[in-house]
C-alpha positions as CSV (number, residue, x, y, z in Angstrom):
1,M,-22.5,-13.5,-7.3
2,S,-22.3,-11.2,-10.3
3,S,-19.4,-8.9,-10.8
4,N,-21.6,-6.7,-13.0
5,S,-23.8,-5.0,-10.4
6,R,-22.6,-1.4,-11.0
7,G,-23.1,1.6,-8.8
8,V,-22.1,5.2,-9.3
9,A,-19.9,6.3,-12.2
10,V,-16.7,8.1,-11.2
11,G,-13.6,9.6,-12.8
12,T,-13.0,11.9,-15.8
13,G,-11.7,11.8,-19.3
14,A,-9.9,8.6,-20.3
15,Y,-10.2,7.4,-16.7
16,Q,-13.8,6.7,-16.0
17,Y,-15.1,3.8,-13.9
18,D,-18.2,2.1,-12.6
19,E,-18.2,1.1,-9.0
20,V,-19.0,-2.5,-8.5
21,T,-21.4,-2.9,-5.5
22,D,-21.2,-6.6,-4.9
23,W,-17.5,-7.5,-4.8
24,P,-16.2,-9.7,-3.3
25,N,-18.3,-12.6,-2.3
26,V,-17.4,-13.0,1.4
27,P,-18.2,-16.4,2.8
28,D,-20.4,-16.7,5.9
29,G,-18.4,-16.5,9.0
30,L,-15.4,-14.6,7.4
31,Q,-14.8,-11.2,8.9
32,I,-12.7,-8.7,7.0
33,G,-11.2,-5.8,9.0
34,E,-9.7,-2.6,7.7
35,V,-8.0,-3.3,4.4
36,V,-4.5,-2.0,4.5
37,D,-3.3,-3.2,1.1
38,V,-4.6,-4.8,-2.1
39,C,-2.2,-6.5,-4.6
40,I,-2.6,-8.4,-7.8
41,D,-0.3,-11.3,-8.8
42,G,0.8,-12.5,-12.2
43,D,-2.2,-14.8,-12.5
44,G,-4.7,-12.0,-11.8
45,R,-5.6,-13.1,-8.3
46,I,-6.3,-10.3,-5.8
47,T,-4.7,-10.5,-2.3
48,V,-6.5,-8.5,0.3
49,L,-4.4,-7.6,3.4
50,N,-6.4,-6.9,6.5
51,N,-6.0,-6.9,10.3
52,K,-9.1,-8.9,11.4
53,S,-9.4,-12.2,9.7
54,E,-7.3,-15.0,11.2
55,D,-5.5,-15.4,8.0
56,R,-4.4,-11.8,7.4
57,A,-4.1,-12.3,3.6
58,L,-7.2,-13.3,1.7
59,V,-6.9,-14.3,-2.0
60,F,-9.8,-13.6,-4.3
61,S,-10.5,-14.1,-8.0
62,Q,-11.4,-11.0,-10.0
63,E,-15.0,-12.3,-10.0
64,G,-14.9,-12.1,-6.2
65,E,-14.6,-15.8,-5.2
66,L,-12.4,-16.7,-2.3
67,L,-9.5,-18.8,-3.6
68,G,-7.4,-19.1,-0.5
69,S,-5.8,-17.4,2.5
70,W,-2.6,-17.2,4.4
71,G,-0.8,-15.4,7.2
72,R,-2.0,-17.2,10.3
73,G,0.8,-17.5,12.7
74,V,3.3,-15.5,10.6
75,L,1.7,-12.0,10.3
76,V,0.7,-10.0,13.3
77,R,-0.2,-6.5,12.0
78,P,0.7,-6.4,8.3
79,H,0.6,-3.0,6.5
80,G,2.1,-3.3,3.1
81,L,2.4,-6.1,0.5
82,F,4.3,-6.6,-2.8
83,V,3.9,-9.7,-5.0
84,G,7.2,-10.5,-6.8
85,P,7.5,-11.7,-10.4
86,D,7.9,-15.3,-9.1
87,G,4.8,-15.1,-7.0
88,S,6.6,-14.6,-3.7
89,N,4.9,-12.3,-1.2
90,Y,6.9,-9.5,0.5
91,C,5.1,-8.1,3.5
92,A,5.9,-5.3,5.9
93,D,4.6,-6.2,9.4
94,M,4.3,-3.3,11.7
95,G,3.4,-5.6,14.6
96,T,6.8,-7.4,14.6
97,H,9.0,-4.6,13.1
98,T,10.0,-6.9,10.3
99,V,9.7,-7.5,6.6
100,G,9.2,-11.0,5.4
101,K,9.4,-12.9,2.1
102,F,6.9,-15.8,1.8
103,P,6.1,-18.3,-0.9
104,P,2.8,-17.9,-2.8
105,D,0.9,-20.0,-0.1
106,G,2.5,-17.8,2.6
107,R,3.0,-20.8,5.0
108,R,6.5,-20.1,6.0
109,S,9.1,-17.4,5.9
110,L,11.8,-17.5,3.1
111,L,13.6,-14.4,4.3
112,L,13.2,-12.1,7.3
113,L,14.5,-8.5,7.4
114,G,14.8,-6.9,10.8
115,K,14.8,-8.3,14.3
116,K,11.4,-9.5,15.4
117,W,9.8,-7.6,18.2
118,S,12.8,-5.2,18.4
119,P,12.1,-1.7,17.1
120,S,15.0,0.6,16.4
121,E,15.6,3.6,18.6
122,T,14.3,6.8,17.1
123,G,12.7,8.6,20.0
124,V,9.2,8.1,18.7
125,V,6.3,8.3,21.2
126,G,3.8,5.6,20.5
127,M,3.1,5.5,16.8
128,N,3.1,9.2,16.2
129,P,5.4,9.9,13.3
130,R,5.6,13.6,14.2
131,T,7.5,12.7,17.4
132,V,10.4,10.9,15.6
133,K,13.5,12.6,16.9
134,A,16.2,11.0,14.7
135,A,16.3,8.5,11.9
136,G,17.2,5.0,12.9
137,P,18.2,1.7,11.4
138,P,15.7,-0.9,10.3
139,F,12.9,-1.1,11.5
140,N,10.4,0.8,13.7
141,H,6.8,0.0,12.4
142,P,7.7,-0.5,8.7
143,T,4.9,0.5,6.3
144,D,5.5,-0.9,2.8
145,V,7.9,-2.8,0.6
146,A,8.7,-2.9,-3.2
147,L,11.1,-4.6,-5.5
148,G,13.4,-3.0,-8.1
149,H,13.8,-4.8,-11.4
150,D,17.2,-6.2,-10.2
151,G,15.5,-7.7,-7.2
152,S,16.6,-5.0,-4.7
153,I,14.2,-4.6,-1.8
154,Y,13.0,-1.2,-0.8
155,V,11.3,-0.6,2.5
156,S,9.5,2.5,3.8
157,D,10.0,2.6,7.5
158,G,7.3,5.0,8.5
159,Y,5.3,5.2,11.7
160,G,8.2,5.0,14.1
161,N,11.0,6.1,11.7
162,A,11.7,8.4,8.8
163,R,13.7,6.3,6.4
164,I,13.8,4.3,3.2
165,H,16.0,1.3,3.3
166,K,17.5,-0.6,0.4
167,F,18.4,-4.3,0.6
168,S,20.0,-6.7,-1.8
169,P,17.8,-9.6,-3.0
170,Q,19.5,-11.7,-0.4
171,G,18.5,-9.3,2.4
172,E,21.8,-7.4,3.0
173,L,21.2,-3.8,4.0
174,L,22.9,-1.7,1.3
175,F,22.1,1.8,2.5
176,S,19.3,4.0,3.9
177,W,18.2,7.6,3.4
178,G,15.9,10.1,5.0
179,S,15.4,12.0,8.2
180,P,12.5,13.6,10.1
181,G,11.3,16.9,8.6
182,S,9.6,18.4,5.5
183,G,12.5,19.3,3.3
184,P,13.8,17.4,0.2
185,G,14.7,13.8,1.3
186,E,13.0,14.3,4.7
187,F,9.9,12.4,5.8
188,C,6.9,12.6,8.1
189,L,5.5,9.1,7.7
190,P,6.9,7.5,4.6
191,H,3.9,5.4,4.1
192,G,4.3,3.7,0.7
193,V,7.2,2.9,-1.7
194,S,7.2,2.0,-5.4
195,V,9.8,1.6,-8.1
196,D,9.2,2.3,-11.8
197,D,10.7,0.7,-14.9
198,E,13.6,3.2,-14.9
199,G,14.5,2.5,-11.3
200,R,13.1,5.7,-9.8
201,V,11.7,5.4,-6.3
202,Y,8.4,7.0,-5.4
203,V,7.6,7.6,-1.7
204,A,4.2,8.5,-0.4
205,D,5.3,11.0,2.3
206,R,1.9,11.0,3.9
207,E,1.9,13.6,6.6
208,N,3.8,16.0,4.4
209,N,1.0,15.7,1.8
210,R,3.4,14.9,-1.1
211,I,5.0,12.2,-3.1
212,Q,8.8,12.4,-3.3
213,I,10.8,10.9,-6.2
214,F,14.4,9.6,-5.9
215,T,16.9,7.8,-7.9
216,G,17.5,4.2,-6.9
217,E,20.5,5.5,-4.9
218,G,18.4,7.8,-2.8
219,E,19.1,11.1,-4.6
220,F,16.2,13.5,-4.5
221,L,14.7,14.3,-8.0
222,T,11.4,16.1,-7.5
223,E,8.1,16.0,-5.6
224,W,4.4,16.1,-6.4
225,T,2.4,18.2,-3.9
226,D,-1.2,18.0,-5.3
227,C,-2.3,15.3,-2.9
228,S,-3.7,15.0,0.6
229,Q,-2.3,12.3,2.9
230,P,-1.2,10.0,0.1
231,C,-0.8,6.3,1.2
232,Q,0.7,4.6,-1.9
233,V,1.8,5.1,-5.5
234,V,0.6,2.4,-7.8
235,M,1.7,2.2,-11.5
236,D,0.0,0.6,-14.4
237,G,3.0,0.3,-16.7
238,K,1.4,2.6,-19.2
239,G,2.5,5.9,-17.7
240,A,-0.3,6.4,-15.1
241,F,0.3,6.7,-11.4
242,Y,-2.6,5.9,-9.0
243,V,-2.6,7.4,-5.5
244,P,-5.1,6.4,-2.7
245,E,-5.5,9.2,-0.2
246,L,-6.9,9.4,3.3
247,S,-8.2,12.9,2.9
248,P,-10.7,14.5,2.3
249,P,-13.3,12.6,4.6
250,G,-14.0,9.4,2.9
251,G,-10.7,9.4,1.0
252,R,-10.1,9.7,-2.7
253,V,-8.2,8.4,-5.7
254,S,-6.0,10.6,-7.8
255,I,-4.4,9.6,-11.1
256,F,-1.3,11.4,-12.4
257,D,0.9,11.2,-15.5
258,E,4.7,10.7,-15.3
259,R,5.2,14.4,-14.8
260,G,2.9,14.6,-11.9
261,T,0.0,16.3,-13.8
262,L,-3.4,15.4,-12.4
263,M,-5.5,13.4,-15.0
264,A,-8.4,12.3,-12.9
265,R,-9.7,12.4,-9.3
266,W,-12.7,11.4,-7.3
267,E,-13.8,10.9,-3.7
268,V,-14.3,7.2,-3.0
269,G,-15.9,7.2,0.4
270,G,-19.3,8.2,-0.9
271,Q,-21.8,8.1,1.9
272,E,-19.2,6.8,4.3
273,P,-17.0,9.8,5.3
274,R,-15.6,7.7,8.2
275,V,-13.2,5.8,5.9
276,G,-10.1,6.7,4.0
277,A,-8.5,5.1,0.9
278,H,-5.4,3.2,2.1
279,G,-4.3,0.5,-0.4
280,M,-5.0,-0.3,-4.0
281,C,-4.0,-2.2,-7.1
282,V,-4.7,-1.9,-10.8
283,T,-5.3,-4.8,-13.3
284,P,-3.8,-5.0,-16.8
285,D,-7.3,-4.0,-18.1
286,G,-7.3,-0.9,-15.9
287,D,-9.8,-2.0,-13.2
288,L,-9.1,-0.8,-9.7
289,Y,-9.4,-2.5,-6.3
290,V,-9.3,-0.1,-3.3
291,G,-9.0,-0.9,0.3
292,F,-10.2,1.4,3.1
293,V,-9.3,2.0,6.8
294,T,-11.9,3.4,9.2
295,Q,-11.5,6.8,10.9
296,G,-12.5,5.6,14.3
297,A,-15.8,4.1,13.3
298,P,-16.7,0.4,14.0
299,V,-15.4,-1.6,11.0
300,E,-18.6,-3.6,10.9
301,E,-20.5,-0.4,9.9
302,C,-18.2,0.5,7.0
303,V,-17.4,-0.8,3.5
304,V,-13.6,-1.5,3.6
305,L,-13.2,-2.8,0.0
306,R,-14.4,-1.7,-3.4
307,K,-13.9,-2.6,-7.0
308,Y,-14.0,-0.1,-9.9
309,L,-14.5,-1.3,-13.5
310,R,-12.8,0.9,-16.0
311,R,-15.1,1.9,-18.8
312,R,-13.9,0.3,-22.1
């Protein structure tokens, strides 16, 4: 399998990419469902989180070869993944209403946040975030997890809640913030959470079509509104912020600078308007890996994972 089979060119200015059409090399018999998140570890391996393969986490090389997998028996319906500096995997599992910390091989739980199978009471109907009546404690269908540089654990608690929770590295709940609504510090599906080098917290407030930015103590700083159903905020450490979005049909990727100014944008669904961009990661060289969820279409008919090579 070659990682150099390039398709359409996308992006603008300094952010131009070639779509790789033959990544990854999926072994016969392996089925990948909707890709809810994609992460890169310190060794450059790409972990693909999905909800169909028996092992929910599939680990590939950047050339597209399957290196390993994990998650069988420990993940039910994972949604967000963060790889820590020591290689530990932090995973938000909507299916069990918990967030777990796992070693690199994912075979056991090192730390479990939340009470398994026990959602907090928020008044939500089903998984409709617009029906959340009141903010609750951890967790009700948590969506994402990120670490601060001091090891603090931040969790976006989204489909059944409207909160961000901050934990100590040992798993002690320090405090939470947020409530249902559309004002500053309010959320309608906090879908993704990230922390920058200065300790600022970025929340993809998906159904409010914005990214809210806070101090590490939960104080509202500002918001970026030039986005449509943002799912995550991914940083490259060089001042660029990458946002996968569900809308428009087919989804898109938007790239902002540290002030929230749009630098590049393109629709990623191409000929498959039934998908939406949901999770992504960026390599130190600037290449992108984007995961897609389907919009009601059979997953077998849709491309759920793409690689974009940045033009050098």
